[in-house]
C-alpha positions, -999 to 999 in steps of 0.1 A, spaced: 0 0 0 29 23 8 43 16 -27 8 23 -42 6 57 -24 41 66 -34 34 59 -71 -1 75 -72 3 106 -50 19 129 -76 -6 118 -102 -35 125 -79 -26 162 -78 -27 164 -116 -60 144 -117 -77 168 -93 -65 198 -113 -77 181 -145 -113 174 -134 -120 196 -105 -131 228 -122 -154 211 -148 -172 190 -122 -178 218 -98 -193 239 -125 -216 213 -140 -226 192 -110 -214 157 -103 -246 138 -112 -259 159 -141 -263 141 -174 -233 145 -198 -245 121 -225 -276 101 -233 -270 67 -248 -303 51 -259 -322 48 -226 -293 53 -202 -273 83 -190 -236 89 -186 -231 114 -157 -204 139 -149 -195 117 -119 -187 88 -142 -165 110 -164 -147 124 -134 -141 90 -119 -127 76 -151 -104 106 -157 -91 103 -121 -86 65 -125 -67 68 -157 -46 97 -145 -37 77 -114 -25 49 -136 -7 73 -159 -27 57 -187 -35 72 -221 -70 85 -230 -76 105 -198 -88 136 -216 -125 145 -212 -133 138 -248 -115 105 -249 -132 93 -217 -166 102 -230 -160 82 -261 -148 53 -241 -178 54 -217 -202 55 -246 -186 24 -261 -188 7 -227 -224 16 -222 -232 1 -257 -213 -31 -248 -232 -34 -216 -265 -30 -233 -256 -56 -259 -247 -81 -232 -278 -74 -212 -301 -79 -242 -291 -116 -244 -295 -121 -206 -258 -126 -199 -247 -119 -164 -211 -121 -151 -208 -143 -120 -192 -129 -88 -164 -154 -92 -156 -142 -127 -157 -106 -116 -134 -112 -88 -110 -130 -111 -110 -100 -134 -103 -76 -105 -74 -98 -93 -60 -100 -129 -60 -62 -132 -45 -55 -98 -18 -80 -105 -4 -57 -132 9 -34 -104 18 -64 -81 -11 -58 -57 -41 -79 -46 -75 -66 -56 -82 -55 -20 -49 -35 -19 -56 -19 -53 -92 -9 -44 -81 5 -10 -55 26 -28 -80 38 -53 -105 48 -26 -79 68 -8 -72 86 -40 -109 94 -46 -119 66 -70 -149 46 -58 -148 8 -56 -179 6 -78 -162 27 -105 -134 2 -107 -157 -28 -106 -179 -14 -134 -148 -8 -155 -137 -44 -151 -172 -60 -153 -179 -44 -187 -145 -55 -201 -148 -91 -189 -185 -94 -199 -178 -81 -234 -148 -104 -239 -169 -135 -229 -199 -124 -249 -181 -118 -282 -161 -150 -277 -193 -170 -274 -211 -152 -302 -183 -152 -328 -163 -182 -317 -173 -201 -349 -154 -175 -370 -122 -178 -351 -108 -209 -369 -71 -205 -377 -57 -225 -405 -23 -242 -405 -13 -219 -434 -21 -188 -414 1 -201 -385 29 -208 -410 26 -173 -423 27 -158 -388 58 -179 -380 75 -164 -411 73 -129 -398 104 -128 -376 136 -110 -383 169 -124 -392 206 -116 -391 216 -104 -426 212 -68 -436 230 -68 -470 208 -61 -500 218 -67 -536 205 -55 -569 209 -83 -595 201 -91 -631 195 -126 -642 197 -148 -673 185 -184 -673 189 -202 -706 172 -235 -712 198 -262 -720 183 -295 -732 209 -321 -740 207 -315 -778 216 -278 -772 239 -281 -743 272 -272 -761 255 -243 -780 241 -229 -747 274 -232 -730 291 -211 -757 264 -184 -754 268 -184 -717 306 -179 -719 300 -149 -742 275 -134 -718 299 -139 -688 323 -115 -705 297 -87 -706 312 -54 -698 281 -33 -692 246 -35 -677 231 -26 -711 249 -54 -729 238 -79 -702 202 -67 -705 203 -72 -743 215 -107 -738 187 -113 -713 160 -101 -738 175 -124 -764 182 -156 -745 166 -157 -711 135 -178 -704 125 -161 -672 97 -136 -666 122 -108 -662 135 -111 -698 114 -81 -710 130 -60 -682 165 -70 -694 167 -96 -665 165 -69 -639 153 -79 -604 143 -56 -576 164 -52 -544 167 -85 -526 181 -95 -492 212 -116 -497 199 -141 -472 168 -147 -494 190 -160 -522 202 -196 -526 233 -202 -504 254 -212 -534 248 -178 -550 256 -156 -520 294 -159 -520 295 -155 -558 277 -122 -556 298 -110 -527 329 -116 -548 317 -93 -576 320 -56 -582 290 -38 -596 288 -45 -633 306 -79 -631 289 -112 -641 292 -146 -625 306 -176 -643 279 -198 -659 261 -218 -633 247 -252 -643 212 -259 -630 188 -286 -641 180 -282 -678 195 -247 -679 225 -225 -674 222 -193 -652 242 -161 -651 239 -132 -627 252 -96 -629 256 -75 -598 243 -40 -604 246 -27 -568 251 -37 -532 243 -19 -500 239 -24 -463 202 -20 -453 191 1 -424 173 -28 -408 181 -65 -405 165 -87 -432 146 -119 -426 165 -151 -422 144 -182 -429 148 -216 -413 125 -234 -439 106 -226 -471 73 -243 -477 66 -247 -515 47 -268 -540 56 -281 -574 30 -292 -600 45 -308 -631 29 -301 -665 37 -322 -696 49 -303 -727 76 -281 -711 76 -245 -724 56 -255 -756 25 -236 -764 4 -265 -750 24 -266 -718 22 -228 -712 -16 -229 -719 -20 -257 -693 0 -236 -668 -23 -206 -674 -53 -228 -667 -37 -240 -634 -29 -204 -625 -66 -194 -630 -78 -222 -607 -55 -218 -577 -50 -191 -550 -30 -212 -525 -8 -243 -524 -37 -263 -509 -57 -257 -541 -32 -278 -561 -43 -309 -543 -77 -307 -560 -60 -304 -594 -38 -334 -587 -66 -356 -576 -68 -388 -596 -33 -382 -612 -1 -401 -605 13 -392 -571 45 -377 -586 26 -350 -604 25 -329 -572 53 -324 -547 48 -304 -515 72 -299 -486 90 -276 -462 128 -276 -465 158 -256 -451 170 -232 -477 203 -250 -482 185 -282 -491 164 -267 -519 177 -271 -555 194 -239 -566 171 -230 -595 140 -236 -574 154 -216 -545 162 -187 -568 126 -186 -581 112 -188 -546 133 -158 -535 113 -137 -560 79 -148 -548 54 -139 -520 32 -166 -505 5 -176 -530 26 -164 -560 39 -188 -587 65 -192 -613 67 -212 -646 103 -203 -655 117 -238 -648 115 -272 -666 125 -307 -658 129 -340 -678 152 -324 -704 128 -295 -710 98 -318 -716 81 -310 -683 71 -276 -671 75 -267 -634 45 -249 -619 62 -236 -587 42 -220 -559 55 -205 -527 33 -216 -497 51 -198 -469 84 -192 -450 93 -200 -414 116 -175 -398 147 -186 -379 138 -167 -347 103 -182 -347 109 -218 -357 106 -232 -322 75 -211 -312 46 -233 -301 20 -234 -328 -8 -233 -304 5 -201 -289 6 -186 -323 -29 -199 -330 -42 -183 -298 -27 -150 -307 -42 -151 -342 -76 -159 -327 -74 -131 -302 -65 -107 -330 -94 -118 -351 -118 -117 -322 -108 -80 -315 -113 -71 -352 -147 -88 -352 -157 -72 -319 -147 -37 -331 -167 -41 -362 -197 -53 -343 -195 -24 -319 -193 1 -348 -225 -15 -361 -242 -11 -327 -231 25 -324 -244 33 -358 -278 20 -348 -279 38 -314 -292 71 -302 -264 92 -287 -274 127 -275 -253 154 -259 -275 178 -238 
């Protein structure tokens, strides 16, 4: 209690100065706001301002307190309409929970408030409305609070990593089936000797099979840690304008030109695992193969949608898994580094160019978060969704209510 008084005494002075003049002039129990059939009095406003000021909490201005009390009155009315009543045990648990935030029991906290001019009933009403509303919206909207595994995966992929180096790169990936391998190797050797960004871009427009060919192979800024591990030291060994030696990847040869490099102001994400799906389409990059890929693209929004397309087909048509970045094939890892969850690429082929790879990024798991309990993440997502639904519901109630300032 001594600690409570010590913390609260200076704040009590400011609280009294804040509310004293207004309350004296208008009368403690005169109406301040009519909310449907109930009234918010000056006494309630004074009590809440004093309470928040004692806690040094935000929202203690008169206007903020009035808005908060209106919302609370609307919540209480909504709960009362369905006949919900908070038990004394639940109320006491809520009081104890709140008091524990300042390392006090509810009795100690209430005694300190009363000595500072805040009535026990004011504190109880504040806690009661909050607990009732939480339980009410949980019961009413609980069916909407399902959290999918994909959403948990996405949440786990939101942590930060350790690398803050960004690179600006241009790419060329040339298909190299066996009957053209020697020809493609000779072209790649010529490209590796490029002396300017313009020359490299011209080669990209002529030879590259990636979606960036029309932009001269130019990629946007990327974190170095998002690129395949095999590529990182090669890029770090280049000066801007220089090109890597030809890199053999399945059914193709790749080259990369470093355009710029910088240290970012914030650390980039480092991922422990990448979740992706591969759907194989016969025909390679032929007209029929690309048309089939367009049909697939039109039918899927997430990786899970691919299971429906693969139903009844051989098991090897669809591959889905989560792997550490270092274990992902270089060409696939490179394409995945360009994608956001739900996006896809058709730049790659397999089976000597006869099979088109429809590659889709499902999600990423951040290093810092890989050991976080999934049920903990799920609870957090449910609470976030519940708050969003409750806020929307309250907005609807308020729009249908009669709020009058005398």
